[in-house]
Every structure is written in structure tokens, then in C-alpha cells.
C-alpha positions as CSV (number, residue, x, y, z in Angstrom):
1,E,36.2,22.9,19.6
2,P,37.8,19.3,20.3
3,H,35.0,17.4,18.8
4,C,35.6,18.8,15.3
5,R,39.2,18.0,15.4
6,Q,38.7,14.6,16.9
7,Q,36.2,13.8,14.3
8,L,38.1,14.7,11.6
9,R,41.3,13.3,13.0
10,H,39.2,10.0,13.4
11,L,38.2,9.8,9.7
12,Q,41.9,10.5,8.8
13,D,43.0,7.4,10.9
14,S,41.0,5.1,9.1
15,A,44.3,3.1,9.5
16,G,42.9,1.8,12.6
17,I,40.3,0.0,10.8
18,A,40.9,-3.7,9.8
19,A,38.7,-5.7,7.6
20,R,39.5,-9.3,7.2
21,L,38.7,-11.0,3.9
22,P,36.9,-13.6,4.3
23,P,35.2,-12.0,7.4
24,R,34.8,-14.2,10.6
25,L,31.1,-14.3,11.4
26,E,30.7,-16.6,14.4
27,G,28.8,-15.1,17.1
28,R,26.2,-12.8,17.9
29,W,25.6,-9.6,16.2
30,V,22.9,-6.9,17.5
31,S,21.5,-3.8,16.4
32,T,22.8,-0.6,18.3
33,G,19.4,1.1,18.3
34,C,16.1,1.2,16.7
35,E,16.7,0.9,12.8
36,V,14.6,2.6,10.2
37,R,13.9,0.8,6.8
38,P,12.3,2.1,3.7
39,G,8.6,1.9,4.1
40,P,9.1,3.0,6.9
41,E,9.7,-0.1,9.1
42,F,11.2,0.1,12.7
43,L,13.0,-2.8,13.6
44,T,15.9,-4.2,15.7
45,R,18.0,-7.4,14.8
46,S,19.9,-10.1,16.7
47,Y,21.8,-12.8,14.4
48,L,23.7,-15.7,15.5
49,F,26.2,-17.4,13.2
50,Y,27.3,-20.7,14.2
51,A,30.8,-22.3,13.2
52,N,29.0,-24.8,11.0
53,R,27.8,-22.0,8.6
54,L,24.3,-22.4,10.1
55,F,22.5,-19.2,11.3
56,K,19.6,-18.0,13.4
57,A,18.5,-14.4,12.8
58,L,15.8,-12.6,14.9
59,Q,14.1,-9.6,13.5
60,F,11.9,-7.7,15.8
61,Y,9.2,-5.1,14.3
62,Y,7.7,-2.4,15.9
63,W,4.8,0.3,15.4
64,D,7.0,3.2,16.6
65,P,10.2,4.8,15.8
66,S,11.6,4.3,19.2
67,C,11.2,0.4,19.3
68,R,9.1,0.5,22.3
69,D,5.7,-1.2,20.9
70,P,6.7,-4.4,19.2
71,S,4.1,-5.7,16.7
72,Y,5.7,-9.0,15.5
73,S,9.0,-10.9,15.5
74,L,10.7,-13.1,12.8
75,V,12.7,-16.1,13.5
76,I,14.9,-17.0,10.5
77,K,16.9,-20.2,10.2
78,G,19.5,-21.1,7.3
79,K,22.8,-21.6,6.2
80,L,25.4,-19.1,4.7
81,R,28.3,-19.9,2.5
82,L,30.9,-17.1,1.9
83,R,32.2,-16.8,-1.4
84,Q,34.7,-14.5,-3.0
85,A,35.6,-10.9,-2.6
86,S,32.9,-8.6,-4.4
87,W,34.0,-7.0,-7.8
88,I,31.4,-4.6,-7.4
89,T,31.6,-3.4,-3.7
90,R,35.3,-3.0,-2.9
91,G,35.9,-4.6,0.5
92,A,32.9,-6.9,0.7
93,T,32.4,-10.4,0.5
94,E,29.8,-12.1,-1.5
95,A,27.8,-14.8,0.0
96,D,25.0,-17.4,-0.7
97,Y,22.4,-18.1,1.8
98,H,19.8,-20.9,1.9
99,L,16.5,-20.3,4.1
100,H,15.3,-23.4,6.1
101,K,12.5,-21.9,7.9
102,V,11.0,-18.6,8.9
103,G,8.5,-18.3,11.8
104,I,6.3,-15.3,13.0
105,V,5.4,-14.6,16.4
106,F,2.6,-11.7,17.0
107,H,2.8,-9.4,19.9
108,S,-0.9,-8.3,19.8
109,Q,-4.3,-9.2,18.3
110,R,-3.9,-6.0,16.1
111,A,-0.5,-7.3,14.7
112,M,-2.0,-10.6,13.9
113,R,-4.9,-9.2,12.1
114,E,-2.8,-6.8,10.0
115,V,-0.2,-9.4,9.0
116,A,-2.9,-12.1,8.3
117,S,-4.9,-9.6,6.0
118,W,-1.5,-8.8,4.1
119,I,-0.7,-12.5,3.5
120,N,-4.3,-13.5,2.5
121,Q,-4.3,-10.5,0.2
122,T,-1.2,-10.8,-1.6
123,S,0.0,-14.5,-1.5
124,G,-0.8,-17.4,-4.1
125,E,-2.6,-20.5,-3.3
126,G,-0.3,-22.0,-0.9
127,C,-0.7,-19.3,1.5
128,A,-4.5,-18.5,1.1
129,G,-5.6,-20.0,4.5
130,F,-2.4,-18.9,6.4
131,L,-4.6,-17.6,9.2
132,P,-8.2,-18.3,9.3
133,P,-10.2,-15.0,9.8
134,G,-11.2,-14.5,13.2
135,R,-8.5,-16.6,14.7
136,S,-7.7,-15.0,18.1
137,W,-4.3,-14.2,19.0
138,A,-2.2,-16.6,21.2
139,P,0.8,-14.9,22.9
140,G,3.7,-17.2,22.2
141,A,2.5,-19.3,19.4
142,L,4.8,-19.4,16.3
143,Y,3.4,-19.7,13.0
144,E,5.6,-20.9,9.9
145,V,5.6,-18.6,6.9
146,L,8.3,-20.1,5.0
147,S,9.7,-24.0,5.1
148,A,12.1,-25.1,2.6
149,R,10.9,-28.8,3.5
150,T,7.1,-28.1,2.5
151,E,8.1,-25.4,-0.2
152,R,5.6,-23.1,1.4
153,D,6.5,-19.4,1.4
154,C,4.3,-16.7,2.6
155,T,7.0,-14.1,3.4
156,A,6.5,-11.9,0.2
157,A,3.5,-10.3,1.6
158,L,5.7,-8.9,4.5
159,G,8.3,-7.5,2.0
160,F,10.7,-9.8,3.4
161,A,13.9,-11.0,2.1
162,M,17.2,-11.9,3.4
163,H,19.4,-10.7,0.5
164,E,21.1,-8.5,3.0
165,L,23.2,-11.7,3.7
166,S,24.6,-11.8,0.1
167,L,27.0,-8.8,0.9
168,V,29.1,-8.9,4.1
169,R,31.6,-7.0,5.6
170,V,33.1,-7.2,8.9
171,E,35.2,-4.2,10.5
172,R,37.5,-4.2,13.5
173,H,38.7,-1.3,15.2
174,F,39.7,-0.2,18.8
175,Q,37.7,2.2,20.8
176,P,39.8,4.6,23.3
177,L,38.4,4.3,26.9
178,L,37.0,7.6,27.8
179,Q,37.7,7.4,31.4
180,P,40.8,9.2,32.4
181,Q,41.9,6.6,34.9
182,Q,41.7,3.8,32.1
183,S,44.3,3.4,29.6
184,G,44.2,1.3,26.5
185,S,41.3,0.6,24.3
186,R,38.4,-1.9,23.6
187,L,37.9,-3.9,20.6
188,V,34.8,-3.0,18.5
189,E,33.6,-5.2,15.7
190,E,31.0,-4.0,13.3
191,L,29.1,-6.4,10.8
192,Y,27.8,-4.6,7.5
193,L,25.3,-6.3,5.6
194,G,23.8,-5.6,2.2
195,D,21.2,-2.7,1.8
196,I,17.5,-2.9,1.5
197,H,16.0,-1.3,-1.8
198,T,14.3,2.0,-1.2
199,D,11.3,0.9,-3.4
200,W,9.3,-1.7,-1.7
201,G,8.5,-3.3,-5.0
202,E,12.1,-3.9,-5.8
203,R,13.4,-5.0,-2.5
204,L,12.1,-8.8,-2.9
205,H,14.8,-9.3,-5.7
206,Y,17.2,-6.5,-5.2
207,R,20.8,-7.5,-4.9
208,P,22.5,-5.3,-2.5
209,T,25.7,-3.1,-3.4
210,G,25.7,-0.9,-0.3
211,Y,25.4,-1.5,3.3
212,Q,22.7,-1.0,6.1
213,R,23.5,0.6,9.1
214,P,26.1,-1.8,10.8
215,M,25.2,-4.5,13.6
216,Q,27.9,-4.8,16.5
217,S,29.3,-7.9,18.0
218,A,27.3,-8.7,21.2
219,L,30.9,-9.2,22.8
220,H,32.9,-6.4,21.3
221,H,30.6,-3.3,20.9
222,V,31.1,0.5,21.6
223,H,30.4,1.3,25.0
224,P,28.0,2.5,26.4
225,C,25.4,0.9,24.2
226,P,22.2,0.5,26.0
227,A,20.2,-1.2,23.5
228,C,23.1,-3.8,22.8
229,G,22.5,-5.8,26.1
230,I,18.6,-5.5,25.7
231,I,18.7,-6.8,22.2
232,S,21.3,-9.6,22.7
233,R,19.1,-10.9,25.8
234,A,15.7,-11.0,23.7
235,D,14.2,-13.8,22.0
236,E,11.1,-14.0,19.6
237,H,8.8,-14.2,22.6
238,H,10.2,-11.5,24.7
239,P,11.2,-8.8,22.0
240,P,13.4,-6.0,22.9
241,I,11.8,-2.8,24.5
242,L,14.3,0.0,24.2
243,P,14.7,2.8,26.7
244,A,12.6,5.8,26.2
245,R,14.5,8.8,25.0
246,A,13.4,12.5,24.9
247,A,12.2,13.6,21.3
248,L,14.5,16.6,20.7
249,P,13.4,19.7,18.4
250,M,15.3,19.9,15.0
251,Q,18.4,21.8,15.7
252,L,20.0,22.2,12.3
253,S,22.2,25.1,12.7
254,G,26.1,24.4,12.9
255,S,28.4,22.0,11.0
256,W,28.1,18.3,10.8
257,V,30.6,15.9,9.4
258,S,30.4,12.0,8.6
259,T,31.8,9.5,11.2
260,H,32.7,6.8,8.7
261,C,33.6,6.3,5.3
262,E,30.2,5.9,3.7
263,V,29.0,3.4,0.9
264,R,26.3,4.3,-1.4
265,P,24.7,1.6,-3.6
266,A,26.0,1.6,-7.1
267,V,29.1,2.1,-5.2
268,L,30.5,5.4,-4.3
269,F,32.5,6.0,-1.3
270,L,32.3,9.1,0.3
271,T,32.5,11.5,3.5
272,R,29.9,14.4,3.9
273,Y,30.5,17.7,5.6
274,F,27.8,20.5,5.9
275,T,27.1,23.7,7.4
276,F,23.6,25.0,8.0
277,H,23.0,28.7,8.7
278,G,19.7,28.9,10.6
279,S,19.4,32.5,10.7
280,N,19.0,32.8,6.9
281,H,18.1,29.3,5.8
282,T,21.1,28.8,3.7
283,W,23.3,25.5,3.7
284,E,26.6,24.5,2.2
285,G,27.7,21.0,1.6
286,H,31.0,19.2,0.6
287,Y,30.7,15.7,-0.8
288,Y,34.5,14.1,-0.8
289,H,34.1,11.1,-3.2
290,Y,36.8,8.2,-3.1
291,S,37.4,4.9,-5.0
292,D,38.2,2.8,-1.9
293,P,36.2,1.7,1.1
294,L,38.4,3.4,3.5
295,C,38.1,6.9,1.7
296,R,41.9,7.1,1.1
297,Q,41.9,7.4,-2.5
298,P,40.1,10.7,-3.7
299,T,38.2,10.6,-7.0
300,F,36.2,14.2,-7.1
301,T,34.9,16.7,-4.6
302,I,31.6,18.5,-5.0
303,Y,31.0,21.6,-3.2
304,A,27.2,22.6,-3.3
305,S,25.1,25.5,-1.6
306,G,21.7,26.8,-1.5
307,H,18.8,27.4,0.9
308,Y,16.2,25.3,2.5
309,T,12.6,25.5,3.8
310,Q,11.2,25.7,7.3
311,G,10.8,22.0,8.3
312,I,7.4,20.2,9.2
313,P,6.9,17.1,11.2
314,S,6.9,14.1,8.8
315,S,3.3,12.5,8.8
316,K,4.8,9.3,7.1
317,V,8.0,8.7,9.2
318,R,7.2,9.6,12.8
319,G,10.1,11.4,14.5
320,G,11.4,13.1,11.4
321,T,11.1,16.3,9.7
322,E,10.3,17.1,6.1
323,L,12.3,19.6,4.3
324,A,13.2,20.9,0.9
325,F,16.3,21.7,-0.2
326,K,17.2,24.1,-3.1
327,V,20.8,23.5,-4.6
328,T,21.6,26.9,-6.7
329,H,25.5,26.6,-6.9
330,A,28.0,24.0,-7.3
331,R,31.7,23.6,-7.7
332,V,33.6,20.5,-8.7
333,T,37.2,19.3,-8.2
334,P,38.3,16.2,-10.0
335,M,41.0,14.5,-7.9
336,D,42.3,11.8,-10.0
337,Q,43.0,11.4,-13.7
338,V,40.2,8.8,-14.5
339,T,37.6,11.7,-13.4
340,V,39.6,14.5,-15.3
341,V,39.4,12.4,-18.5
342,M,35.8,11.9,-18.0
343,L,34.9,15.5,-17.6
344,N,37.2,16.6,-20.3
345,S,35.5,14.3,-22.8
346,S,32.0,15.3,-21.8
347,E,30.0,17.2,-24.3
348,A,30.7,20.9,-24.6
349,G,28.5,23.0,-22.3
350,S,27.4,20.0,-20.4
351,C,29.9,20.2,-17.5
352,G,31.9,23.5,-16.8
353,L,34.4,24.7,-19.4
354,A,34.9,21.7,-21.9
355,G,38.7,20.3,-22.0
356,S,39.9,22.7,-19.2
357,W,39.5,20.2,-16.3
358,S,42.7,19.3,-14.5
359,A,43.3,17.4,-11.3
360,G,43.2,19.2,-8.0
361,V,41.7,22.4,-9.8
362,E,38.1,23.3,-8.7
363,Q,35.8,24.6,-11.2
364,D,32.3,26.2,-11.0
365,I,29.6,24.2,-12.6
366,T,26.8,26.8,-12.1
367,P,27.2,28.4,-15.5
368,T,26.5,25.2,-17.2
369,N,23.6,24.2,-15.0
370,G,25.3,21.7,-13.5
371,C,27.3,18.5,-14.7
372,V,25.6,15.8,-16.8
373,A,28.7,13.4,-16.6
374,L,28.3,13.6,-12.8
375,G,24.5,13.5,-12.6
376,I,24.2,17.2,-11.2
377,K,21.6,19.3,-12.3
378,L,21.1,23.1,-11.4
379,P,19.1,24.6,-10.2
380,H,17.7,21.7,-8.2
381,T,15.2,20.9,-5.4
382,E,15.3,17.9,-3.3
383,Y,12.6,16.5,-0.9
384,E,14.2,15.6,2.2
385,L,13.7,13.8,5.5
386,F,16.0,14.7,8.5
387,K,16.0,14.2,12.1
388,T,18.2,15.1,15.0
389,E,19.2,12.7,17.9
390,Q,21.7,12.5,20.7
391,D,23.8,9.5,21.1
392,T,24.8,8.0,24.6
393,Q,27.6,10.5,25.0
394,E,25.3,13.2,24.6
395,R,26.5,14.1,21.2
396,S,24.3,15.6,18.5
397,L,23.6,13.4,15.4
398,L,22.1,14.3,12.3
399,Y,20.3,11.8,10.1
400,I,19.5,12.8,6.4
401,G,17.2,10.9,4.2
402,E,18.4,7.6,2.5
403,R,19.2,8.3,-1.3
404,P,16.9,6.2,-3.7
405,T,18.7,2.9,-4.5
406,D,18.3,3.4,-8.1
407,G,20.5,6.4,-8.1
408,S,17.8,9.0,-8.9
409,S,17.3,12.1,-6.9
410,P,14.4,12.7,-4.4
411,D,13.2,15.6,-6.7
412,S,9.4,15.3,-6.3
413,P,7.3,15.0,-2.9
414,D,6.4,11.2,-3.7
415,K,10.0,10.5,-3.9
416,R,10.8,11.7,-0.4
417,P,12.8,9.2,1.7
418,T,11.2,7.0,4.5
419,S,14.6,6.0,5.9
420,Y,17.9,7.3,6.8
421,Q,21.6,7.4,5.9
422,A,24.3,7.1,8.3
423,P,24.4,9.9,10.8
424,L,26.7,12.9,10.7
425,I,28.1,14.1,14.0
426,Q,27.8,17.8,14.9
427,C,31.3,19.3,15.1
428,A,30.6,22.9,15.6
429,A,27.5,24.7,17.0
430,A,25.8,27.7,15.3
431,S,28.0,30.4,16.5
432,E,31.1,28.7,15.5
433,E,29.9,28.5,11.7
434,F,32.3,29.4,9.1
435,S,31.6,29.7,5.1
436,N,35.2,29.9,3.8
437,Y,35.3,26.9,1.6
438,I,38.2,24.6,2.0
439,S,39.2,23.0,-0.9
440,L,41.6,19.8,-1.0
441,K,44.9,20.9,-2.2
442,Y,47.8,18.6,-3.7
443,V,51.4,18.3,-3.1
444,G,53.1,17.1,-6.0
445,R,55.7,14.1,-5.9
446,K,57.5,12.8,-8.8
447,D,57.1,9.1,-9.3
448,A,59.6,6.6,-10.9
449,N,58.9,8.1,-14.4
450,G,59.4,11.6,-13.4
451,I,55.6,12.2,-13.9
452,E,54.3,14.3,-11.3
453,A,52.1,12.0,-9.1
454,L,49.2,13.4,-7.3
455,K,49.3,12.9,-3.8
456,P,46.1,14.3,-2.2
457,L,46.1,15.5,1.3
458,P,43.6,13.9,3.4
459,V,40.5,16.0,3.5
460,A,40.2,15.4,7.3
461,F,43.7,16.9,7.8
462,L,42.9,20.1,5.9
463,L,39.5,20.5,7.5
464,F,41.4,20.0,10.7
465,I,43.7,22.7,9.6
466,A,40.9,25.1,8.8
467,L,39.2,24.4,12.1
468,L,42.0,25.7,14.0
469,F,41.3,29.1,12.6
470,L,37.7,29.2,13.8
471,R,36.5,31.7,16.1
472,W,35.8,29.5,19.4
473,D,33.4,31.3,21.7
């Protein structure tokens, strides 16, 4: 199955990704599809950065998860100053921003009524009369919700903050051209901005440590991208209406793998690899953790397995499916000396056999009911949100719920996510499932002091080898 091999090779070839420090921001950046933020909120974004550090950002909000029914648009103007490389999130640049003004355009009477009631309810004196009750909707009218000049700010009621601009990363890579008659590749630039806190109450003052789904350069984006052109041509009075897409039934069975080195808030870099067995509702997951933003320096690997419930359509996030995941078994492989020391110094009985951890050697942590040091409790149930989609190249994508920003686990129904992590791509269909676990093996090499240095084989390479032995139907 070429998809799996290509995908895993692609993760291994992260060498193709370049990230300049400081990043170059000039130009227009757009969402590549309908984005879901915790809440849920459905939106598309189009941000324009000028050479003189000024920016004009457009955010288009919608009633529906396909971004076809706009409710209101925000026009955000301000100034951005890039600062030093982030100490917390490796590979990111910190920035300061200052908002000059924020305007709102309503796309229906209903949107106007709803937003006016939020603002009148939750805002202080300065916003009390933001929109007089009974005011009728005027298409094209722009209402100011924030002005630095008059010090008026009515944005809190919208859950609006631009803290995403305080963490910035730009990645460049080359997309190979798919058509056989074309040779060469095409430049793709992606803009990663700070993540939005999953708890609505926290998002107004949360300083990001992870990223949102990346925007792409309007000039240099992955082709085909039907949404990119529509979004880049839109303005606050003419919000983008994305092409209709057929809703697909949830098809979980098969194997799914990360498309990127992923970043989680509180700064974990990881890649994920899952297999779901639809026949008996069991699942297996491999979480490969790293210390760097290109996922090249492994820290530890977790293998977990268990079973999952029949999915039901989400009432809260249209288009999503609610499931419960039971984790019953887990194994951990420390991959660097720091993790080994941490696990060996953990309290006896709290994480595998105390004092017996060594790099590259897997240990079952089921007998100790998990691993306190890594925050794993067994058995453990997580209340999840999933959706499957097809991308523009007809490949199946799996979106799993975003983890709570505070690092906790969605272990009760009220903590179920309302937004998604970066998608996984399907690399083997149900008939090609395999259950033999591929662990990351080490090749030793002596360093200058004669100490055996550990050099992990890239996980992608090992998965790639393992995939060669699958039964291809």
C-alpha cells in the first residue's frame, strides 16, 4: 500500500522542512478549510501582514461546520513586533501585538440580535449601549467593537482575543507535483499561530504554548486547495462560502498515522499511529514523543490498547461523532537518558518496576495501573470526539478531539472536546490491519568518550519496514 510508505517516509524526511528564525510574515495567509475552535466555533481566517509590521486580519464566523452559512465577520487591525525565539516552545518566535481597532459586520438579523445580546449582557459600562435593542440589521454596516483611540473594548463577550499572534512559526517545504508529466516541486509556506485555550473562560488571558491548524500562504499553498482562493478573495462584506462536501459516515477501521510532527500545549512534540479493529471494537495506539519540533530526538514511546464504544452523532459539534475510549493496557519505552533517570527515580510501584528502566527497552506499565510520572492512569476512560473527512485528493482523514489545554484528560462526559487535533491520514484499510507492535529499536554507536551513545532509528523507517510485511489484498 503506497500511501503508508509514502506517509511514513514523508515524516522521516522532515529534513525537507525549513523554519526561518525570525519568520518572514509579509503577505496574505489563509485557512485551508473550515476550522473548528473550542466552543465549538466554526471559522475561516485571512490575515494580511504588511512590511511595516501593520496587519489586517479577517475572521469569518459561521453557524455550520462546513462554513457555508456565515453569521458575522471581524476586521482586526493592529501592529505586530517579532521578538526572540521562544524558550518554551522550541522552534517558535514570540511576538508582541497591539490592536488598533476591531470591527464587526453581521450577515443576518439573527447574528446581529445574538451578538448584541452577548455584548449587552457581559460587558461593562462602556459597551452597555453597543447596539440599541430592536435596531434592524443593515447589510454592509461595520460596527466598532474595539478602538485603541477611544479605549472602548466590547470584544470579551465574543470570546475574542488575538493572543494567537504572540507565538509564530513559519515552515517552508516543497510539494512534489503529482502529475506525471510535470517534474519538480512547488513551494508551500505554512503559518503556525498560537493555540486557543479549550476552556472558554481561560482563552482571554491564555498565552499560547502550542499551535492552531496552520494557515498557508495565499501564493504558496498546497494544490489543490479549493478553499484557499475563495478565502483569499473574500472580504468582511463578502465572507467566503466554502464548496459543499458530502457528509461521510464514520469509518474508523484501519490504520491512521500523523501527517506532521505535532505540537501539544505545555510542549510535547509527537507523532501518533493508531489501528482500529471495527470487527471487535478494539484499538491500539502508538504515541512517539520527541524533544524537538521536527520529531527527530525521541524521548519516550507509549503503546496503549483497549476498546471503544459504538459512536453516536454529537449534538454539540455537528459533523462529529461521540465515542468513549477505554484504555486497559499500556507499555512505555524510554528513548533518552533524561526519561530513564526520571522513570528510575519515580516512587516504587508507581510506574513499572522501579529502578529497572533503561533506554530502548520497553516495559509493561499495566501491573502498576499506569505511570504516575508520565500522567498515565489505567484502566482509564476518555470521552472523545471524532470525525472522518476526505481531503481534496480523496484521502481519508481522521480528526480526534483536541486535548484539554491544561493537560488534564477528557475523563468525564463534560470534558469531551468540542474541537479537533491535527488530522491523521489513513494508511491502511481495515483488511490490511496488523497487530504486531513495532517498537523502536536502537543501534548503538560509541561517542568520543567511548560511552555507548544511543541513536534511535527513525520511527517512520521502522513503521515503513513493518509495513513491507503486511498482507496487501
